[in-house]
Structure formats: C-alpha cells, structure tokens
N, C-alpha and C positions, 0 to 999 in steps of 0.2 A: 467433480469436486463437490462436497457437501455445501449447502447454503448456510454458512455460519453467521452471515452478517445481516440478512433481512430482518430477523427478530429485533435487532437493535439499530436498524438503519436510521431511525429518527434522531439518534444521538451521535451518529458518526462524526458529523462536522463540528461537534462541540469539543472533541479531543484535541485536534491540531492546534486550536487556539491556545492551549496550555503548553504547547511544545514548539514555539516559534523558531527555535534554533535549527530544527530539522528542515523547515521550509527555507530558511536562509541558506543552509548548506546545499539544498537542491538547486536553488537559484544560481548559486556560485558555480556549480559544476555545469549546469545547463548553458550558462553564458559562454562556455568554451566549445559548445557543440556546433558542428557545421550542418545545418538542416538540409542543405542541398544533397547530402549523401543518402537521404531516404527519410521515411517517416520516423518519428519518435513512437516507440511501441510502449504502451502503458498497460501491463498485465495486472489485473486486479485494480482497475481504475476507480472503483468505488463510486462515490457520489460526484467525482470530478475535480476534487481538490488539486491533484497533481496535474490533471489536464489543463486546468486554468493557469497554473504556474508555468507550464510549458508554453502555452499560448502567449502569455505576457512576456516571457523572457526571449522567446524565439518567434517573432511575429510572422515569419514566413513558413514555419514548420507545419507539415501535415502530421496528424496524430491518429494513431490506431489505438482506440480505447477498448480493452477487453474486460467485461464485467459480467460474470455468470449469475450473480445474485439479483433476482428481479426487482426487489425494493430499492436496492442501491442503483441499479441501472435506470430505474424510473426517474430518480432525482437527477442523474447524469443527463438523461435525455431531455428533461425539462430545462435544465440550464443551457444545454447546447442549442436547443431549438429557439430559445429566447434571445440568443446572441448571434447576429448575422455573421460575425467573424468566425465564431466557433462552429456554426452550422456549415460553413464553407470548408473548414479544415479538419474537423474531428469526425472520424468514422467509428461508430459504436457497434461492437459485436458481442454476442452473449457467450462465446466460447470460453472455456477455462484454458489454463496454460498449456495443457497437453493436447488441446484440440484446435487452437486458433491457427488459421492459415497466415503464415508470416510473409512479409514482403521480402524480396530478394536482398535488399540492402536496408539496414537500419542505422539511423544516426545516433540513437540513444535508446536504452532499455530501462524502464522503470518497473520495479517489483516491490511495491509497498503493501504490507499487510497480507502477503500471499505465500511467501516461501515456506513459512512454518507449517502450512497446511499440506505441504508436499514432502513425502518421505525422501530420504537421502538418495536412494536408487532412482526415484523418479525425477529428482532434481538433476541428477547426472544426465538423464535422458533429455531433460529440458535444455541443459547446456549444450548437448550434442546437436540439438535442433537449432538453437538460436545463435551460439557464438560464431559459427562460420558466416552468418549473415550480417554481423556487426561491421560497419565500415571502419576503416583504420582510425584509431583514436576515439571510437565511440565508447562512452562509459556505460556501465551497468550500475544503476542506483538501487540500493536495497534498504528496506526498513528493518531495524534491529529491535530486539527486546532487551530488557535489563539482565536477562539470564541467558547464558550460552550453553548450559548443561541442565539436566533435570534437577531442579532445586525448588524448594518451597518458597513462594513469594508471598510475604505477608501483605495484608490489604494495603493498597497504596492509592492515592487519589488520581483519578483520570482527568477530571474536569469539574469545575463549579461555575455555572453560568445562570444569570437571570434572564428570562425571556418573558416580557410582560409582567404579570403578577406572580409567576411561578419560578421557583429555583430548581435547577437541575444539578444533581450531584452524582458523579460517577466514581466507582471504586473498582479496582482490579486486584485479584489474588490468584495464586496458582499453586498446584501441588503435583509432584511427580506421580506418574501412573504406570511406569515401566518403560524399559528401553530408553529412547531419547525423548519420550513424550512427557509433556505436562498437560494438565487440564486447567484451563483458564476460566475463571468465573468473573464476569463483569456484573455489577449491580448498580442500577440507576434508580435514584429516588427523586421523585418530582413532587414538590410540596409548595404550599402557599394557600392563602385564604380563598383563592378563586376556585379551587377544586379539591376534592378529597385527595389525600396523599396516595401516590401510585408508586409501586416498586416493580421494576422490570429486571429480571435476572437472566443471564444468558451464559451458556457453557460451550466451550469448544476445546479441541485438542490441538497442540502445537508441537511440532518437531523442533527441538532446541538446536541452535547453531550460533556460531559467531562469525565475524568477517574472515577470520583465519580459516575456518572450515570451508567457506565458500571459495577462498583463494586456493585451497588444496584441491577442491573438486574441479575448478576451472583451469588451474594452471596460470591464472591471471594474478596480478598484484592487487592486494586488498588494502583498503585504508578506512579506518573508522573515523568519520568526520564529526559525529556527535554521538551521544548516548543512544540515539534512535536511528542514525543514518550512517550508511557505509557506501563505498564505491569500489567497483572492480574495474581495472584497466588492463589491457593487454601489455605484457612485459616487453 
C-alpha cells in the first residue's frame, strides 16, 4: 500500500477533534466487546487515536496495531512506549492490510482511514482472510467519507486549531478520476506571527464506497452510526 499519510502525519490528530461524534460511536460499540475472545485488531492504526480509545474502553484488551506509514507509526510508537499500560498491551506491526499476520480469534476489527485505499476486489480478499477469524458477536468498525460514489466534493473544512502562536487550518476537496476513484486533496495552512505562513498540500486516491457496499461484500449487516462511522455485524 502506498504511503498516503506520512506527508501530512503532523496534522493527523487535529482532524478527529472536529469530529467527536465518530469517537463517541466507537466507544459505544467497543463497550459491548468481549476482549477475552482475542485481540482487537486495528488495521491502519495511524498515530494511535483508535488504539487509545480501545485501551480506555477495554482495559484488559490486547491490541494489534497495524500501521505501514513510517511517520504515523513513529508517533504511535512514541505514545505506546511512554505509557506502561499501552506498552504491555499494544503490539505494533508495519504491515498493511493484505500482509499482516492475523490472530486466530479477533474480538473486534477497526478499519479507520484505510478501506478506500483498497480496491473492491482486494477488499473482498481481506474479508475472506479476516471474517472467519472474528469471534461471535465481534464488530467491524469502519470510517466513512461523505461521498459513497465518485462525486466532486467542494472544499470543506477539516479542522482549525491553535497550537501556541500558530493557527492550523485544514481543508479537503475531491474530484472523480475514473471508475470508483476520487482524488482527494488536503490543504493545510499554518499561519501566525511566530513564523512565515506555511502551506502543505497532499493528494491521494480513494475508492468510494458506503456501508451498504461493505454489507454486500461481507454478507454482514451494516449500520451507519454517524456521518463518518459505520459498523458491520454478523447476521
């Protein structure tokens, strides 16, 4: 899998602060998980936001955190090693979704910020690998985008935060580029009297889908919990 995230890793944790409803939905579903059934597997763990939520909600759960982007994984490792509890429970591996060695039994699967980077045929291969390993009742939590089909997405705000004397503003826009793909462009502007204005732009491609598409691929029941969060459960 290409490294889409390292160029903007420094801004990654600014975005969830603007979308707290997705975190609340994740917590609600995880609270129903039985961690003794196996590790929680977090594919595309990023800088560790979802890992930290799992650790808080399920204080006895083991977590397998898969993150192929080096810059993102560096932040994740920094946070885990600084916390004795996380250091004991979180295993960090650099493999992508198609290569990670999965445990025999999984109590929950988290796929945030990753599924759109996997074409539909490869997603089906992922389901074939992972679904048989999910313990009875184990949920699959997925992150969604506002578009489920290739559609132009006008510039929309991602986040606006002040850190020290600098203001960080992020915008996201998208355009169809053929098939089920859109090209997403994120633009971050960092400004303030403390330093010259800096603009960081990053582009990546995303295979569009909705929760109903994932339900069709898996044969599981799909539910959209928030604009950015969905869950799949065995029927």
